[in-house]
C-alpha positions in Angstrom: -0.2 0.0 -0.1 1.3 3.8 -0.7 -0.1 6.5 1.2 0.5 10.0 -0.7 -0.1 13.3 0.4 -0.7 16.6 -1.1 -2.7 17.2 -4.3 -0.7 20.2 -5.0 2.6 18.4 -5.2 4.1 15.8 -8.0 4.7 13.0 -5.9 1.3 12.0 -5.4 0.6 12.0 -9.0 3.7 9.9 -9.9 2.3 7.2 -7.0 -0.9 7.4 -8.7 0.6 6.6 -12.3 3.6 4.5 -11.3 2.5 2.4 -8.4 0.6 -1.0 -8.7 0.0 -1.1 -5.0 -3.2 0.2 -3.3 -3.4 4.1 -3.0 -4.6 5.8 0.0 -4.5 9.5 -0.5 -4.7 12.6 1.6 -5.1 15.7 -0.7 -4.9 18.9 1.4 -7.1 20.1 -0.9 -7.8 24.2 -1.5 -9.5 24.0 -4.6 -6.8 27.0 -5.9 -2.8 27.7 -5.7 -1.1 29.8 -3.5 0.2 32.3 -6.2 -1.1 33.9 -9.5 1.1 31.4 -11.0 0.2 28.4 -9.3 -3.4 29.6 -9.8 -3.2 29.8 -13.5 -1.3 26.1 -13.5 -4.1 24.9 -11.1 -6.6 24.9 -13.9 -5.0 22.5 -16.6 -3.5 20.5 -13.6 -6.8 19.5 -12.6 -6.9 17.0 -15.4 -4.0 15.2 -14.0 -5.1 15.7 -10.4 -8.2 13.8 -10.9 -5.9 11.1 -12.0 -5.1 10.8 -8.5 -8.4 10.7 -7.3 -9.4 8.1 -9.6 -6.6 5.6 -8.8 -7.1 6.1 -4.9 -9.0 3.6 -3.2 -9.6 5.9 -0.4 -9.3 9.5 0.2 -8.8 11.1 3.4 -9.5 14.8 3.8 -8.9 16.6 7.2 -11.8 18.4 7.4 -15.2 18.5 6.4 -14.7 21.4 4.6 -12.1 19.8 2.4 -14.4 17.0 1.8 -17.0 19.3 0.5 -14.3 20.8 -1.7 -13.2 17.7 -3.0 -16.8 16.2 -3.6 -17.5 19.2 -5.3 -14.9 19.2 -7.8 -14.1 15.3 -8.0 -17.7 14.1 -7.7 -16.9 10.8 -8.7 -14.7 9.9 -5.9 -17.6 10.7 -3.4 -18.0 7.2 -2.1 -14.3 6.7 -1.3 -13.8 9.9 1.0 -13.5 9.6 5.0 -12.7 12.6 7.3 -10.2 12.1 9.6 -9.2 15.6 11.4 -5.5 16.5 11.9 -4.5 16.0 15.8 -2.0 17.7 17.7 0.2 17.0 20.9 -2.0 18.9 23.7 0.3 17.6 26.7 3.4 19.0 25.0 1.8 22.3 24.3 0.3 22.6 27.8 3.7 21.6 29.4 5.8 24.4 27.4 7.6 27.1 29.2 5.9 30.4 28.4 8.2 33.2 27.8 8.6 35.9 30.4 6.6 39.2 29.2 4.0 41.7 30.6 3.1 42.3 26.9 -0.3 41.0 25.3 1.3 38.5 22.8 -0.5 38.3 19.3 1.0 35.4 17.6 1.0 34.6 13.6 2.4 31.1 12.1 2.7 30.3 8.9 4.4 30.7 5.3 4.7 34.3 4.5 2.5 34.1 1.1 0.2 36.7 -0.1 -3.1 33.9 0.6 -2.0 34.3 4.5 -2.6 38.1 4.7 -0.4 38.9 7.2 -0.3 42.5 6.4 -3.8 42.6 7.8 -2.7 41.4 11.2 0.1 44.0 11.1 -2.0 46.7 10.1 -4.3 46.2 13.5 -1.2 47.1 15.6 -2.1 50.8 14.5 -5.5 50.2 16.4 -4.2 48.5 19.3 -2.7 50.0 22.5 1.1 50.1 22.8 1.3 46.9 25.3 -0.1 44.6 22.2 2.9 42.9 20.6 3.0 41.0 17.3 5.3 38.1 16.9 5.4 36.3 13.3 6.6 32.8 13.0 7.6 31.6 9.7 9.3 32.5 6.5 8.1 32.9 2.7 8.3 35.0 -0.4 6.4 37.9 1.2 8.7 38.5 4.0 10.7 41.4 2.7 7.4 43.1 1.8 5.9 42.5 5.0 9.0 44.0 7.1 9.1 47.0 4.8 5.2 47.7 5.6 6.1 47.2 9.3 8.7 50.1 9.0 6.5 52.5 6.7 4.0 52.1 9.6 6.9 52.4 12.2 5.9 49.4 13.9 9.5 48.0 14.1 9.0 47.7 18.1 5.8 46.0 18.1 5.9 43.7 15.1 8.7 41.1 15.4 9.7 38.3 12.4 11.2 35.5 13.9 11.7 33.3 11.0 11.6 29.7 11.0 12.0 28.1 14.7 12.2 24.7 16.4 9.0 22.6 17.6 9.8 23.0 21.2 10.5 26.8 20.8 7.2 27.1 18.3 5.1 25.1 21.5 6.5 27.9 23.9 5.2 30.6 21.9 2.0 29.0 21.5 2.0 29.0 25.2 2.9 32.5 25.5 0.2 33.9 23.0 -2.7 36.0 24.3 -4.4 35.7 20.9 -3.3 33.6 17.9 -4.1 35.3 14.8 -4.8 33.8 11.2 -6.4 35.8 8.3 -5.5 33.3 5.8 -8.0 32.9 2.7 -7.9 29.1 2.1 -7.1 26.3 4.6 -7.8 22.5 4.2 -7.6 22.3 7.7 -5.7 25.0 10.2 -3.3 23.2 12.3 -1.9 26.2 13.7 -5.5 27.3 15.2 -5.9 24.0 16.9 -2.8 24.1 18.6 -3.2 27.6 19.7 -6.3 26.6 21.2 -4.8 23.5 22.8 -2.1 25.8 24.4 -4.5 28.0 26.2 -4.6 31.0 23.6 -7.6 32.8 22.3 -7.9 32.4 18.6 -9.1 35.2 15.8 -9.7 33.4 12.4 -10.6 34.5 9.2 -14.6 33.2 8.5 -13.5 30.6 5.9 -15.1 27.1 6.0 -12.3 25.0 7.5 -11.9 27.5 10.4 -15.4 27.9 10.7 -15.5 24.1 11.2 -12.8 24.6 14.3 -14.5 27.1 15.8 -17.9 25.2 15.8 -16.5 22.2 17.7 -16.4 24.1 20.9 -13.8 26.5 20.9 -15.0 29.2 23.5 -11.9 31.3 23.2 -12.2 31.8 19.3 -13.9 34.5 17.0 -14.4 34.4 13.5 -13.5 37.8 11.4 -14.7 38.6 7.9 -11.5 38.3 5.5 -12.4 42.2 4.6 -12.5 43.4 7.9 -10.9 47.0 8.1 -7.9 47.1 10.6 -10.0 49.0 13.2 -12.7 46.1 13.1 -10.2 43.2 13.5 -8.1 44.8 16.1 -11.6 45.1 18.0 -12.3 41.4 17.9 -8.4 40.9 19.0 -9.0 43.1 22.1 -12.1 41.2 22.7 -10.7 37.9 22.7 -7.7 38.9 24.5 -9.8 40.5 27.3 -12.0 37.1 27.7 -9.2 34.6 27.2 -7.0 36.1 30.0 -9.8 35.0 32.6 -10.1 31.4 31.1 -6.6 30.2 29.9 -6.9 27.0 31.8 -10.0 26.1 30.6 -11.0 22.6 29.4 -9.9 21.8 26.0 -12.1 22.0 22.9 -13.0 18.9 20.7 -9.2 18.3 19.8 -7.7 14.9 18.7 -4.3 13.7 19.5 -2.1 12.3 16.7 -3.0 9.0 18.8 -6.3 9.2 17.4 -5.5 9.9 13.9 -3.1 7.1 13.7 -5.6 4.6 15.0 -8.4 5.9 12.8 -6.0 5.8 9.9 -4.9 2.4 10.6 -8.5 0.9 10.6 -9.0 2.3 7.2 -5.9 0.7 6.0 -7.4 -2.5 7.3 -10.4 -1.6 5.3 -8.4 -0.7 2.2 -6.3 -4.3 2.3 -9.8 -6.3 3.1 -11.0 -5.1 -0.2 -7.9 -6.4 -1.8 -9.3 -7.1 -5.1 -10.7 -4.0 -5.9 -9.6 -2.2 -9.4 -9.7 1.5 -9.5 -9.7 2.6 -13.3 -9.9 5.9 -14.7 -12.8 8.0 -13.0 -14.7 4.9 -12.1 -14.3 1.9 -9.4 -15.1 -1.7 -10.0 -14.7 -3.5 -6.7 -16.5 -6.4 -4.3 -18.7 -5.1 -1.6 -16.0 -3.7 0.9 -15.7 -4.3 4.7 -17.1 -1.3 6.5 -15.2 -1.0 9.9 -16.8 1.7 12.3 -14.3 4.6 12.8 -13.8 5.4 16.6 -14.4 8.7 17.8 -11.5 10.6 19.1 -10.5 9.2 22.9 -8.9 12.5 23.7 -5.6 10.9 24.3 -3.0 13.4 25.0 -0.2 11.5 23.6 0.8 11.5 19.7 3.2 13.2 17.6 3.8 16.4 16.2 2.3 18.1 12.9 4.3 17.0 9.8 2.6 18.9 7.2 3.3 22.2 6.3 1.4 25.0 8.1 
């Protein structure tokens, strides 16, 4: 069996075309490219991407939002889609030592690319009290323009670019944050949002389907903001979440799975794929025996598990 990841990368296509083994596919599908060039190439690539879905015995989506998008764009795969949300290591996040500070810390984590809309977060600082400070973790092609914007707005002392950091340091930043903010315009899941909630931070997130799904799972310390919210409006939401989160930082965790949960449910799906070993996937149609349907257990809230292997 081969388990391939990422619709947006070529190895999965190679596995679909070249491998004779049963294929399980986790697409992390956004439905669009992350830049103008990738967006342009995304249209002709969809014919090739359809080959990956057509050859897959099972497709794992990490959210209901991603599943709906996959089913809409590739309707013939609908009967083979399973949703297994990503997990986090809640115990490690809760045990991480916060950095010493008397400031209100806003945290942003992820690739510095245009679709992440980090400039919208920087712009809120002009509408927040001086004790609100932004730390930005991550690298990407937009870093220079974001740094230039920070200088232009004279916010160098309040917006700090940390670049890449190791996992223990990142966990400390999640634990230090008062509010985690992401205004990304498209995500299949939103692993950093869940990590922030597990660490006890408040969350302000763009009102997109994947983030909406996380907030709906019981994240009382989270709020959604329109993608086109003016800086003053977004700043007001950040202030509100910061005020509410200060009194409930050690509140019970929302509905967050661990990587043990993910591994257990994925193993059951592997068993299901093996059990229907006579299946043949060809083109966009599936000819197979009646599959053995094994129930997927609900997450058991184990605090153990590994760290996210996927790009944020």
